[in-house]
N, C-alpha and C positions, 0 to 999 in steps of 0.2 A: 796265479789263477783266480778270477773273480767268483766269489761265492754267492751265487743269486739265491734269494728266497724260493722255496720250493713251490709257493702258490702261484708264481709267475707263469708256471707251466700251463695254467688255464688259458692264457692268450693264444698260444698255438693250437691247443685243442679246440676251443671254440671257433677259432679261424678256419680250422680245417672242416668242422662239422657245419658251419653256416655256408662255406664256400660249396661244399658238396650239395647242400640244399639248393642254393641258387643255381648251381650246374644243372641240376634236374629241370628247373624252370627254363633254363637257356636252351638246353637240348630239345625239350618238347616244343618250345616257341618256334626254334629254327626249323624242326622237322615239319611243322604245319604251315610255314611261311609267314609267320609273324614277324614283322620287323623289330629287331632288337636294337635299340638305340644305343645302349651302353651295356657292357658286361665287365663288372669291376671286381678286381680283387683288393680287399680292404675297403675302407670307407674314406670319403674325401676329407681333406683336399687331395686332389689329384697330383701325383708325381709325374707320371708318364702315361700318354694315351696314343694309341695307334688305331687309325680308321681302316677297316677292311670290310668291303661290300656292305656298306650302310651300317656298320656296327663299330663302335669305338670300344676297344679293348683296352682297359686302363689299370694301372697299378696305383693304389692310393695310400696315403700316409698311415691310416690307422688300421693295422693288420688284424682285424676282428672278424674276418669273413669275406663277404662279397655281396654284390647286389645286381640285379637285372632291371633295367628299365625297358619296358615294352611300349611300343607306340599305341596311343589310344587305349589305356587301361580302362577308362570309363567311357570315352567318347568314340563312336563307330564312324567317324567322318572318312577316314582313310580306308581304302581296301584291304591293306595289309596290317590293320590295326588289330590289337587283341580283341576290342569289343565287337568288331565286325565279324569274328569267326562264329562258326556253328557252336551251339551250346555244348556239345560233347567234346569239341576240341578245347574249349576253355576249361572244361572240367578236367581233362587230362592234363593241360599245362598247369592248372592249379595243384593238382594231386602229385605232379612229378617231383615237386620238392620234398614234401613229407615222406613219399615212397623212397626217395633216395636215402633219407635219414633212417628209414627202416631196413633197407637194404644193407647199408654200411655195417651195421652191428653184426649181421649174418657173416659177413666177410671177416670182421674182426674177431668174433668168437670162433669161427671156423679154423682160422689160423692158429688161435690159441689152443684149440683142441688138438690140432695136427702136431703142434710143437710138443716136445717132451714135457710132461707136467706131472705133479703129484696126483696120484688116483687113490681115493680112499677104497681100500678092499674090504675092510671090515671094522666096525666099531660098535660101541655100546652107549647107551644113554644113561647117566647116573644122576640121581637126585642130589643137588648140592645144598639145598635148603628148602624149607617149608614154610609157607606164610602161616601166621597165627590165625586161626578161625576159618581157614580155607577149606574147601572140599577135600583137598589132599590130607590136611591134618586129621579132619573128621573120619577119613577113611583109613587112617593109620600109616600113610606113607612117611618114611623116615629118611634122614640124611644117609647116604651110602647105598640106598636101594638102587638096583639097576632095573629099569623098565625094559622088559624084552619084547612085549607085544601089547597091542590095543585091539581087543576083540578078535583075537587070533591072527591079526596082522602084524608081521614082524616089524620091529623098530630097530634101526641102526644109527640114525642120526637125529639130532634135535629137530631139524627141520620136518622129518617124517612125523615125529611124535606131534609137533604143533599142528601139522596138517590133518593127521588122523583125528585129533581131539576137536579141531575146529569144525570138521565134518559132523560131529555128533554132539554139538553144543546143546545142553538142557535135556539130553537123554542119557540114561545110565550107561556106562562103558565099564568093561572089565580089563584091568590091567594085569599082565602077568609080570611079577616082580621077583627078581633073585635077591634074597636078603642074606647078607653074610652072617655066618655062625659067630656067636659071641665067645666061642671058646678061645681062650688066650693062645696066640701063636698060630691060630687057623683062620682068623677074621678075615683076611684078604684072599684066601684060597677058594676058588669056585667049587672045588671038590667037596668042601665042608659047608657050602651054602645051602639054603632051604629055599624052595619055590612056594610062592603064594599068589593067589588070585584075589585082587582087591577090586571092588566096586566103587566107582566115583561118577558123580553127576557134574560135568563141566558147566560152568556159569556162561551165560550169553553176555553179560555185562559185568565184568569183575569190578569190585570197588577200588577207588583210589583214596587212600587214607592219608591224611596229613599227619606227619610225625610232631608229637607234642610232649612236653614235659609231664603234664597232668592231663588225662583224658577226661573230657566233659561230655562229649558225644561219641559213643563208641562206633556209631554207624558212619562217622565221618572222620574219626581220629584214631590214632595208634600210639601207645607209649613208645618212647625212644628204646627202652629195653627190649620190647618185643619186636620192634621194627629192625633193630640191629641183629637179631637172631636170623632174620631173612636175609638182610643186607647190611654188613658191618659199616659200609660207608655212609649210611644214611644219618643225618643229623636233624636236629630240631628245625622245622620249617620246611624240610623236604616232604615229597609225596611218595608213599610207597604204592608203587604199581605192580600189579601181578596179573598173571594169565588166567585161563579159564578155570584151571584146577588149583593154582596157586603154589606152583614149584618153580625153583630156579633149577636149571639143568646144565650139565656139561658133558662133553665128548669124552668118553673113557675108552681105554685099550685100543686106540687106532691102529691099524695096519695100513701103511701107505707104501705105495710103489711108483716108480717112475713108468709113465705110459704114454702113448700117443695114439690118436685116432686116425683113420683113413680119411681121405676127402670125403667119400660117400657117407661115412657115419658121422662125420663132424657137422655136416648141414643139419640134419634132424636134431642133433644135440644143441646147436646154436639156436634153432627155432624154439627148443624147449626152454632155453634160458630167456629168451625174448618174452615167451608165453608167460613165465614166472614173473618177469619184470611187470608186464601188463597186469597180471592178476594182483600183484602187491600194490601197483598203483591204484587199481580200483578198490582194493581193500583199504588203503590209506585214505582215499577220498570219502568212501562211505563212513569210515570211523570218524574222520574229521567233521563231516556233516552232522552225524549223529550225536557227537560229544562236544560239538562247537569248538573245536580246537583245531590247530594248525596241522594239517595232514602231512606236513613235511615240506611246504613250500619253502624255497630258498631263492634269493637273488643272485646277481652276479658276484657280490661280495662273499656270499655263503658258498657258492659254487668254488671260488677261489680258494676259500678255507678248507673245504673238503678235499680239494686236489692237493693242497699242501700236506694234509694229515695222511692222505693215502700214500703219497710219495715217502713221507717220513716214517710212517708206522708200518707200512705194508710192502714197500719196495716199488721199483719203477715198473715191474711187470704188471702190477694192479692198475696202473694208469691207463692201460689199453682197455681193461674191463670198465674202467670209469667212463672212458671215451665212448664204449659201447652203450652204456647206461644213459649218458647224456644225449646221444644221437637218438635213441628211442624216445626219450622225453621230449626232445625237440620235435621229433615227427609227431608225436601225439598232441603236443601243444599247439602245433600249426594246423592241426585237423579240427580243433575246437571251433564251433560256429560263433566266433566273436569278431566283431568288425576289426578291420586292419591286419588280421591274420588270414592265412589261406582259407581256413574253413569259413571265416566270414564272407570272404569273396565268393566262395562256393555257394553259400546260402543264397546270395543274390542271383546267381545263375539258376539255382533251383527254383527259386521264387519266380524267376522269368519264365521257366518251363511250366510251372504251374499256372501261369497266366496267359498261356497259350502263345508264348513268344514275345509278349508285350515287355519291353524293357522298362525297368525303373529309371527315373530321371538321373542322368549322370551327375548332376550337381548334388542330388539327394544322396546318391551312393557315396560321392566323394566326401560330403559332409559327414556321412555316418562313419566312414573309415577314419576321418580325422578325429572325430569324438572318441571313437574306440581307441585309437592310437594314444590319445591323451590320457584316457583311463588306464590303459595298459602301462604307460610310463609312470602314472601316480601309483599304481599297484606296486611296480617294481620299486620304487623309492620307499614305500611303506615296509615292504619286506626287507629291503636293505637296511632301513633303520634298525629293525630287529636283529639282523645279521650282525650290525655293528655293536649292539648291545651285548649279543652273545659272546663276541670276541673280547669285549671289555671285561666281561665277567669271567673270561678264561675257560667258558665251556667249550666242549669238543662236539662236533657234529657225529663223530663215528661212535663215541661212547655214550 
């Protein structure tokens, strides 16, 4: 049996996601009577094509999705061309692809919720390490402390703690902490622990300190010895990054059971997952802009790498969650008002509406989309270059 590299799984995943996207455009165009010249599975060269009712249905060599060729995408010469349709119909056709990419994750996540899966019933958040000079250290937080609540709001998972702290950055918060008793033989028993309330002021912009052998500027650097107290894996030249209060945390005492959701309860849970993905994307973009750093962009090579890592480290079931995440990302990307994307074409329709129905020159629109496509390809090549460098360094995307 041939043992194929796990990263190759990205090809069928992207193939399905792009095909679903194009299927949305195809169905909407057919619904409004726009002539579809070709609906292809995969990308040319063509292997097989069958014509039915003015549409060529083709199977192509490169199995990375699909495409839809509409009659007159910029020119309104023919009555059944895309550009000849009323503005609201063109908007629906353009939005149909991204909407399909946003509907697909709802289906994926709903199925995953309905299948038997591990459900976290109860857990606690324990402090694993405290950054030197951080608000947590100044407030007296220590390794082994269990954070039970933030301003009376109960905390059971690391994500809950991060969310509650993020909502109160730069304002004092009170942490209810369970601190293990130091009496020998009873240090790990909750019955012999003490409860304390600690006040901390989270930072809006935590420092990023470079790990050095000798500290010259303490505002930008930290000694190797101190850095390794927070993260033993750090070495000279690395950067110590920390959160708003300066602690690393772990999930403690988890209680897990197998559970499955009903059809009706799985849908709102799926919408909640997608909402969290959208919020994380927004936060990543804002952080990337404010810190002038990469907010997490990755090209096809990076996507292939993360697919392989997910399959190798987390198992095949997580690949479906990755597919849902990629589908949401693809839907958002195509809604951006950039030339050559659905959002860019949508902008031209909206400009036409704002001009009282006066169309922009088809040649100008075509040139704009061509320039946008060229810039998009160049951007992908630049991102792919850094993806290759990361792989050559042996760095992981997940860790």
